[in-house]
C-alpha positions as CSV (number, residue, x, y, z in Angstrom):
1,X,34.7,55.1,-33.1
2,X,37.0,52.1,-33.6
3,X,35.7,49.4,-35.9
4,X,36.0,45.7,-35.5
5,X,38.9,44.4,-37.4
6,X,41.1,41.4,-38.0
7,X,44.6,41.7,-39.2
8,X,46.4,38.8,-40.8
9,X,50.2,39.2,-40.4
10,X,53.0,36.9,-41.4
11,X,52.9,33.3,-42.2
12,X,51.4,30.7,-39.9
13,X,53.4,27.8,-38.6
14,X,54.8,25.7,-41.4
15,X,53.9,22.6,-39.5
16,X,50.3,23.8,-39.1
17,X,48.4,22.8,-42.2
18,X,44.9,21.5,-43.1
19,X,46.2,17.9,-43.1
20,X,47.9,17.9,-39.7
21,X,46.8,15.1,-37.5
22,X,46.8,17.2,-34.3
23,X,45.4,20.7,-34.0
24,X,48.0,23.3,-32.9
25,X,48.6,23.7,-29.1
26,X,47.2,27.1,-28.0
27,X,48.1,28.8,-24.7
28,X,45.4,31.4,-23.8
29,X,46.7,33.7,-21.1
30,X,44.4,35.5,-18.7
31,X,43.3,38.9,-20.0
32,X,44.7,42.2,-18.7
33,X,43.1,45.6,-18.1
34,X,44.1,49.1,-19.0
35,X,41.9,51.4,-17.0
36,X,42.1,55.0,-18.1
37,X,38.7,55.9,-16.7
38,X,38.1,58.5,-14.0
39,X,36.5,55.7,-11.9
40,X,39.7,53.7,-12.2
41,X,41.9,56.6,-11.3
42,X,39.9,57.4,-8.2
43,X,39.0,53.9,-6.9
44,X,41.6,51.6,-8.4
45,X,40.9,48.0,-9.4
46,X,37.4,46.7,-9.1
47,X,36.8,43.1,-8.0
48,X,33.9,42.6,-10.5
49,X,36.2,43.6,-13.4
50,X,39.0,41.4,-12.2
51,X,36.6,38.5,-12.1
52,X,35.4,39.3,-15.6
53,X,39.0,39.2,-16.9
54,X,39.3,35.7,-15.6
55,X,35.9,34.7,-17.0
56,X,36.8,36.1,-20.5
57,X,40.0,34.0,-20.5
58,X,38.0,30.9,-19.5
59,X,35.4,31.7,-22.2
60,X,38.1,32.0,-24.9
61,X,39.7,28.7,-23.8
62,X,36.4,26.9,-23.8
63,X,35.1,28.2,-27.1
64,X,38.4,27.8,-29.0
65,X,38.9,24.4,-27.5
66,X,35.4,23.3,-28.3
67,X,35.9,24.3,-31.9
68,X,38.2,21.4,-32.3
69,X,40.7,23.6,-34.1
70,X,43.0,23.9,-31.1
71,X,44.4,21.9,-28.2
72,X,44.2,24.3,-25.3
73,X,47.4,24.2,-23.1
74,X,47.2,24.5,-19.3
75,X,48.7,27.9,-18.4
76,X,48.9,26.9,-14.7
77,X,52.7,26.3,-14.6
78,X,53.5,29.8,-15.8
79,X,50.4,31.7,-14.6
80,X,52.1,33.4,-11.6
81,X,54.9,34.7,-13.9
82,X,52.3,35.8,-16.5
83,X,50.4,37.8,-13.9
84,X,53.6,39.5,-12.7
85,X,54.2,40.9,-16.2
86,X,52.2,43.2,-18.4
87,X,52.0,40.7,-21.3
88,X,51.3,43.4,-23.9
89,X,54.5,45.3,-23.1
90,X,57.0,42.9,-21.7
91,X,59.2,42.5,-24.8
92,X,58.1,39.0,-25.7
93,X,57.8,37.4,-22.3
94,X,54.4,36.0,-23.4
95,X,56.1,34.1,-26.2
96,X,58.7,32.8,-23.8
97,X,56.1,31.6,-21.4
98,X,54.1,29.9,-24.2
99,X,57.3,28.1,-25.3
100,X,57.8,26.9,-21.8
101,X,54.3,25.3,-22.0
102,X,55.1,23.7,-25.3
103,X,52.5,25.8,-27.2
104,X,52.5,26.4,-30.9
105,X,50.4,29.5,-30.6
106,X,49.6,31.9,-27.8
107,X,46.7,34.3,-27.2
108,X,46.8,37.4,-25.0
109,X,44.1,39.9,-24.5
110,X,43.4,43.2,-23.0
111,X,40.3,45.2,-22.0
112,X,40.7,48.9,-22.2
113,X,38.2,50.9,-20.1
114,X,37.6,54.5,-21.0
115,X,34.5,54.7,-18.8
116,X,31.8,52.4,-17.5
117,X,30.0,53.0,-20.8
118,X,33.0,52.7,-23.2
119,X,35.3,49.7,-23.2
120,X,37.2,47.8,-25.8
121,X,38.4,44.2,-25.8
122,X,41.4,43.1,-28.0
123,X,42.9,39.7,-28.6
124,X,46.4,39.0,-30.1
125,X,47.6,35.6,-31.4
126,X,51.3,35.0,-31.8
127,X,53.4,32.2,-33.2
128,X,55.1,30.7,-30.1
129,X,58.2,29.9,-32.0
130,X,58.9,33.1,-33.8
131,X,56.8,35.6,-31.8
132,X,55.2,36.8,-35.1
133,X,51.7,38.2,-34.8
134,X,49.3,35.8,-36.5
135,X,46.0,37.5,-35.8
136,X,44.5,40.5,-33.9
137,X,40.9,41.3,-33.4
138,X,39.0,43.7,-31.2
139,X,35.5,44.9,-30.4
140,X,34.0,47.9,-28.7
141,X,31.7,47.2,-25.8
142,X,28.9,49.5,-24.5
143,X,28.3,48.9,-20.8
144,X,30.5,47.4,-18.1
145,X,28.5,44.2,-17.4
146,X,29.0,40.5,-17.5
147,X,26.8,40.3,-20.5
148,X,28.5,43.0,-22.6
149,X,32.0,41.4,-21.9
150,X,30.7,37.9,-22.8
151,X,28.9,39.0,-25.9
152,X,31.9,41.0,-27.2
153,X,34.2,38.0,-26.5
154,X,31.9,35.6,-28.3
155,X,31.6,38.0,-31.2
156,X,35.4,38.1,-31.7
157,X,35.8,34.4,-31.4
158,X,32.9,33.4,-33.7
159,X,32.9,36.3,-36.2
160,X,36.6,37.1,-36.4
161,X,38.9,34.4,-35.1
162,X,36.9,31.3,-36.3
163,X,34.8,32.8,-39.1
164,X,34.9,30.6,-42.2
165,X,35.7,33.5,-44.5
166,X,38.3,35.1,-42.2
167,X,42.0,34.6,-42.8
168,X,42.6,34.7,-39.0
169,X,43.6,31.4,-37.5
170,X,42.8,29.5,-40.6
171,X,45.4,26.9,-41.7
172,X,47.3,27.7,-44.9
């Protein structure tokens, strides 16, 4: 079973430090789904899961924005282009889109569904200037419900990305 983890990679933006007057601008893209389940193979996309993907992105934007550590950037101007690409495998198009928005950092996420009982949510934060991975975190979920998705998302945000003792997304 996969464990929760956070990986600190590379250096954060040199302009992003504890004394900065403005928090970094963060573009949070809508989450994507990789469905390798039998259910997905036979029935295709489910509307409830597509709605959850949108809600998870909204939850991440709200909670990270409410933390005061980030200024959340509106992804509206590039949202159609983002949805036309697979942001995890597009060769850096997510970084290009974030740059177009004037973001300092960008966050993408993916939910992998193995079955209706076994799912995993992962979040990746990249420097919008260099494309370097700044942080990655994931959590396994048991059950394909609104509550399980919301709790796993909240856990990653509070206990991994914003945790006081975590190196992830902490200014250096």
